[in-house]
C-alpha positions as CSV (number, residue, x, y, z in Angstrom):
1,X,109.7,135.3,79.3
2,X,113.2,135.5,77.6
3,X,113.6,139.1,78.3
4,X,112.7,138.6,82.1
5,X,115.2,135.8,82.3
6,X,117.9,137.9,80.7
7,X,117.4,140.7,83.1
8,X,117.4,138.3,86.1
9,X,120.5,136.6,85.0
10,X,122.2,139.9,84.8
11,X,121.4,140.8,88.4
12,X,123.3,140.0,91.6
13,X,122.3,136.7,93.3
14,X,121.6,138.2,96.8
15,X,121.5,134.9,98.8
16,X,123.4,132.1,97.1
17,X,122.7,128.5,97.7
18,X,124.4,127.0,100.5
19,X,127.0,124.4,99.6
20,X,125.6,120.9,100.1
21,X,122.2,122.3,100.8
22,X,119.5,119.5,100.4
23,X,116.6,122.1,100.9
24,X,113.6,122.5,98.6
25,X,114.6,125.3,96.1
26,X,112.5,128.5,96.1
27,X,113.0,131.7,94.2
28,X,112.1,135.2,95.2
29,X,111.9,138.4,93.2
30,X,112.4,141.6,95.2
31,X,111.8,145.0,94.5
32,X,114.7,146.9,96.1
33,X,115.0,144.4,99.0
34,X,116.9,147.0,101.2
35,X,113.6,148.9,101.6
36,X,112.3,148.9,105.1
37,X,108.9,147.8,103.6
38,X,110.6,144.6,103.0
39,X,112.2,144.1,106.4
40,X,110.5,140.7,107.2
41,X,112.5,139.4,104.1
42,X,115.6,140.8,105.2
43,X,115.3,139.3,108.8
44,X,114.2,136.0,107.6
45,X,117.2,135.8,105.3
46,X,119.6,137.1,107.9
47,X,118.3,134.7,110.5
48,X,118.0,131.7,108.1
49,X,114.3,131.3,108.8
50,X,113.7,130.0,105.3
51,X,116.4,127.4,105.8
52,X,114.7,126.3,109.1
53,X,111.6,125.5,107.1
54,X,113.8,123.2,104.8
55,X,114.0,125.6,102.0
56,X,116.9,126.7,99.8
57,X,116.1,130.4,99.0
58,X,117.4,132.3,96.0
59,X,116.5,135.8,95.5
60,X,117.0,138.5,92.7
61,X,116.8,142.1,93.2
62,X,115.0,144.6,90.7
63,X,114.8,148.2,90.7
64,X,111.0,148.4,90.4
65,X,107.9,146.5,91.4
66,X,106.8,146.1,88.0
67,X,109.9,144.0,87.1
68,X,109.8,141.7,90.0
69,X,106.0,141.2,89.3
70,X,106.8,140.3,85.6
71,X,109.4,137.7,87.0
72,X,106.6,136.3,89.0
73,X,104.0,136.1,86.1
74,X,106.5,134.5,83.8
75,X,107.4,131.9,86.1
76,X,111.0,132.8,86.9
77,X,110.3,133.4,90.4
78,X,107.8,131.7,92.9
79,X,107.3,134.8,95.0
80,X,107.5,138.5,94.7
81,X,108.1,140.7,97.7
82,X,105.7,143.5,96.5
83,X,102.6,145.5,97.1
84,X,99.1,144.1,97.3
85,X,98.0,146.6,94.7
86,X,99.9,144.5,92.1
87,X,97.5,141.5,92.9
88,X,94.6,143.9,92.5
89,X,95.9,145.5,89.2
90,X,96.5,141.8,87.8
91,X,93.0,141.1,88.8
92,X,91.6,144.2,87.0
93,X,93.5,143.0,83.8
94,X,92.0,139.5,84.0
95,X,95.1,137.7,85.6
96,X,95.3,136.0,89.0
97,X,98.0,136.7,91.8
98,X,97.5,136.2,95.3
99,X,99.1,138.2,98.2
100,X,99.6,135.7,100.9
101,X,101.5,137.7,103.6
102,X,101.5,141.3,104.6
103,X,104.9,143.0,105.7
104,X,103.2,146.5,106.2
105,X,100.2,148.2,107.2
106,X,101.5,151.6,106.0
107,X,103.4,152.6,102.8
108,X,106.6,153.5,104.5
109,X,107.2,156.3,102.0
110,X,107.2,159.9,102.6
111,X,106.8,163.0,100.4
112,X,110.1,164.6,100.7
113,X,111.0,168.1,99.5
114,X,114.5,169.3,98.8
115,X,115.6,171.8,101.5
116,X,116.9,174.1,98.8
117,X,113.3,174.8,97.9
118,X,112.0,175.5,101.4
119,X,111.1,179.0,100.8
120,X,109.1,178.3,97.6
121,X,107.4,175.0,98.4
122,X,105.4,175.4,101.8
123,X,102.4,173.3,100.7
124,X,101.6,170.5,98.3
125,X,99.8,173.0,96.3
126,X,103.1,174.6,95.7
127,X,104.2,171.5,93.6
128,X,102.3,172.7,90.5
129,X,104.6,173.0,87.5
130,X,107.5,171.4,89.4
131,X,109.4,168.1,88.7
132,X,108.4,165.5,91.3
133,X,109.9,162.1,91.6
134,X,108.4,158.4,91.9
135,X,110.0,155.2,91.7
136,X,108.3,154.5,88.4
137,X,105.3,155.7,86.3
138,X,102.4,153.7,87.5
139,X,104.3,152.3,90.5
140,X,102.8,152.2,94.1
141,X,104.8,155.6,94.8
142,X,103.0,157.2,91.9
143,X,99.6,156.0,92.9
144,X,100.4,157.4,96.5
145,X,101.6,160.8,95.0
146,X,98.6,161.0,92.9
147,X,96.2,160.4,95.7
148,X,97.8,162.9,97.9
149,X,97.9,165.7,95.3
150,X,94.1,165.1,94.8
151,X,93.4,165.2,98.4
152,X,95.0,168.6,98.4
153,X,93.2,170.0,95.3
154,X,96.1,169.6,92.9
155,X,95.5,168.1,89.4
156,X,98.3,165.5,88.9
157,X,98.7,166.6,85.4
158,X,99.8,169.9,86.6
159,X,102.9,168.3,88.1
160,X,105.8,166.9,86.1
161,X,106.1,163.5,87.3
162,X,109.5,161.7,86.7
163,X,110.5,158.2,87.4
164,X,113.7,158.2,89.4
165,X,114.0,154.8,90.9
166,X,114.1,154.1,94.6
167,X,117.8,153.8,95.7
168,X,118.6,156.5,93.0
169,X,115.8,159.0,94.6
170,X,118.4,160.8,96.9
171,X,120.9,161.8,94.2
172,X,118.0,162.9,91.8
173,X,116.8,165.1,94.7
174,X,120.0,166.4,95.8
175,X,121.2,167.0,92.3
176,X,118.0,169.1,91.5
177,X,116.6,166.6,88.9
178,X,113.4,166.8,91.0
179,X,112.4,169.2,93.8
180,X,110.3,166.7,95.7
181,X,109.0,163.2,95.4
182,X,107.8,160.0,97.3
183,X,110.9,158.4,98.9
184,X,110.8,155.0,100.5
185,X,112.5,154.1,103.9
186,X,115.3,154.2,104.8
187,X,116.0,156.8,102.3
188,X,113.3,159.2,103.4
189,X,114.6,159.3,107.0
190,X,118.1,159.6,105.9
191,X,117.7,162.7,103.9
192,X,115.4,164.3,106.6
193,X,118.2,163.5,109.2
194,X,120.9,164.6,107.0
195,X,119.0,168.0,106.3
196,X,119.0,167.7,102.5
197,X,115.1,167.3,102.5
198,X,112.2,168.1,104.6
199,X,108.9,166.2,105.0
200,X,105.6,167.2,103.7
201,X,103.8,163.9,104.6
202,X,105.3,160.8,106.5
203,X,103.5,157.7,105.6
204,X,105.6,155.9,108.1
205,X,103.5,157.5,110.8
206,X,100.2,156.0,111.7
207,X,98.9,159.3,112.9
208,X,100.0,161.2,109.5
209,X,99.0,158.3,107.2
210,X,95.4,158.5,108.7
211,X,95.3,162.2,108.4
212,X,96.6,162.1,104.8
213,X,95.1,158.9,103.4
214,X,92.2,158.5,105.8
215,X,93.3,155.1,107.3
216,X,95.9,152.4,107.3
217,X,97.1,151.5,103.8
218,X,98.0,147.8,103.0
219,X,101.4,148.0,101.1
220,X,104.1,145.3,100.8
221,X,104.1,141.6,101.4
222,X,104.5,138.4,99.7
223,X,102.7,137.5,96.4
224,X,102.6,134.2,94.5
225,X,100.6,132.5,91.8
226,X,97.4,130.4,92.2
227,X,98.9,127.4,90.3
228,X,101.7,127.5,93.0
229,X,99.4,127.6,95.8
230,X,97.4,124.7,94.2
231,X,100.4,122.3,93.4
232,X,102.7,123.2,96.3
233,X,100.7,124.4,99.4
234,X,103.3,123.2,101.5
235,X,106.0,125.5,100.0
236,X,103.5,128.5,100.2
237,X,103.2,127.7,103.9
238,X,106.9,127.2,104.6
239,X,107.8,130.7,103.0
240,X,104.8,132.4,105.1
241,X,105.7,130.6,108.2
242,X,109.4,132.0,107.9
243,X,108.0,135.5,107.2
244,X,105.6,135.5,110.1
245,X,108.3,134.5,112.3
246,X,110.5,137.4,111.0
247,X,107.5,139.8,111.6
248,X,107.3,138.7,115.4
249,X,110.9,139.1,115.7
250,X,110.4,142.8,114.3
251,X,107.5,143.4,116.8
252,X,109.3,142.2,119.7
253,X,113.1,143.3,119.1
254,X,114.9,146.7,119.7
255,X,116.1,148.6,116.5
256,X,119.5,147.5,117.4
257,X,118.7,143.9,117.6
258,X,116.8,144.1,114.2
259,X,119.7,145.8,112.5
260,X,122.1,143.0,113.7
261,X,119.6,140.4,112.3
262,X,119.8,141.7,108.7
263,X,122.5,140.8,106.3
264,X,125.1,143.5,106.6
265,X,125.0,144.4,102.8
266,X,121.3,145.6,103.4
267,X,122.3,147.7,106.3
268,X,124.9,150.1,105.3
269,X,125.6,152.8,107.7
270,X,124.7,151.0,110.9
271,X,123.7,154.1,113.0
272,X,121.6,155.6,110.1
273,X,119.8,152.3,109.7
274,X,118.9,152.0,113.4
275,X,117.4,155.5,113.5
276,X,115.4,154.7,110.2
277,X,114.2,151.5,111.9
278,X,113.2,153.5,115.0
279,X,111.3,156.0,112.8
280,X,109.5,153.3,110.9
281,X,108.3,150.9,113.7
282,X,104.6,151.7,113.0
283,X,104.5,150.5,109.4
284,X,104.6,146.7,110.1
285,X,101.5,144.6,110.0
286,X,100.9,142.6,113.2
287,X,102.0,139.0,112.5
288,X,101.5,139.5,108.7
289,X,97.7,140.0,108.6
290,X,96.0,142.2,106.4
291,X,94.0,145.2,107.7
292,X,90.6,145.4,106.1
293,X,90.4,149.1,106.5
294,X,93.8,149.3,104.9
295,X,92.5,147.4,101.9
296,X,89.6,149.7,101.5
297,X,91.9,152.9,101.7
298,X,94.1,151.1,99.1
299,X,91.1,150.4,96.8
300,X,90.1,154.2,97.0
301,X,93.6,155.2,95.8
302,X,93.7,152.9,92.9
303,X,90.2,153.8,91.9
304,X,91.4,157.5,92.1
305,X,94.4,156.6,90.0
306,X,92.2,155.2,87.3
307,X,93.3,151.6,87.6
308,X,89.7,150.4,87.1
309,X,87.5,150.8,83.9
310,X,84.3,152.8,84.4
311,X,81.9,150.6,86.3
312,X,84.4,147.8,86.7
313,X,83.8,145.6,89.8
314,X,87.0,143.7,91.1
315,X,86.7,140.9,93.5
316,X,89.2,142.3,95.7
317,X,88.8,139.6,98.3
318,X,90.3,136.9,95.8
319,X,93.5,138.9,95.5
320,X,94.7,138.1,99.1
321,X,94.5,134.9,101.3
322,X,95.4,135.0,104.9
323,X,95.1,131.2,105.4
324,X,98.7,130.6,105.5
325,X,99.4,133.4,108.0
326,X,96.9,132.2,110.4
327,X,98.2,128.6,110.2
328,X,101.7,130.1,110.9
329,X,100.6,131.9,113.8
330,X,99.0,128.5,115.2
331,X,102.2,126.7,114.4
332,X,104.4,129.3,116.0
333,X,101.9,129.7,119.0
334,X,101.5,133.4,118.3
335,X,97.6,133.4,119.0
């Protein structure tokens, strides 16, 4: 707990409290908030949807999903912007976390290969013996890479997997520390557009994701603890309602309007950000609802990765709850 707090205090407070705000405090733990997989959070912050719900949001940004989940489990955060797989992994380890909103129905990652290696790497099988990057060992990007390798008959042990972070992925690839890896949006699209990398599998495309993984793949959203749901259900509803409203905004606005709604420090190069949004429109979950088929594909990938003990049965239905999303849809008249 102390270690988590020390890390959190060393990080930048992304959304400071408003002077004189009388809203109910709520703390969010992000895993690279600038990722397009977390776009509903960015829109909700930029449009002040949390404040509309009577909340005073504070957020801390972490380099990896594991660290944001540690903050949630340790009680330093009320919610984590993170992948459903963390709730499932926690359940497999005898802990309880609940995914209450789904930002995405597709991973929003892609297998990027350095253009300098285009002549030698023409298929996924050519990655054997090569250094390949993921955001972190055991992270969602690692699970995806592992699954993709196996789908193409490659033993993951034959690949040198390196943890290179998320925002630090581009320099790792361009600096030849790795020759390929799982890059999140907007970094994936930016490298492709820049010409420093080419795609060997775009998991921001519904068609390609279905071809590569076999269907949709529930990825990032909002995770909280069962004790918070029990003690402060009104808080959970307010957070989810703000995110559902942001999800609707994303579904109904142009990339230009979405970019204008996001805090400027998360946008960076506006033109590149808009193009990344345009390339990633298919990843978002309608109204924040979980896709059952997407859960099934996720479970297959986690099982393939060895998350579950032999013969272990996990009650996956208890790891997510769409009650708050459906109430938000009713309150916002989105049904």
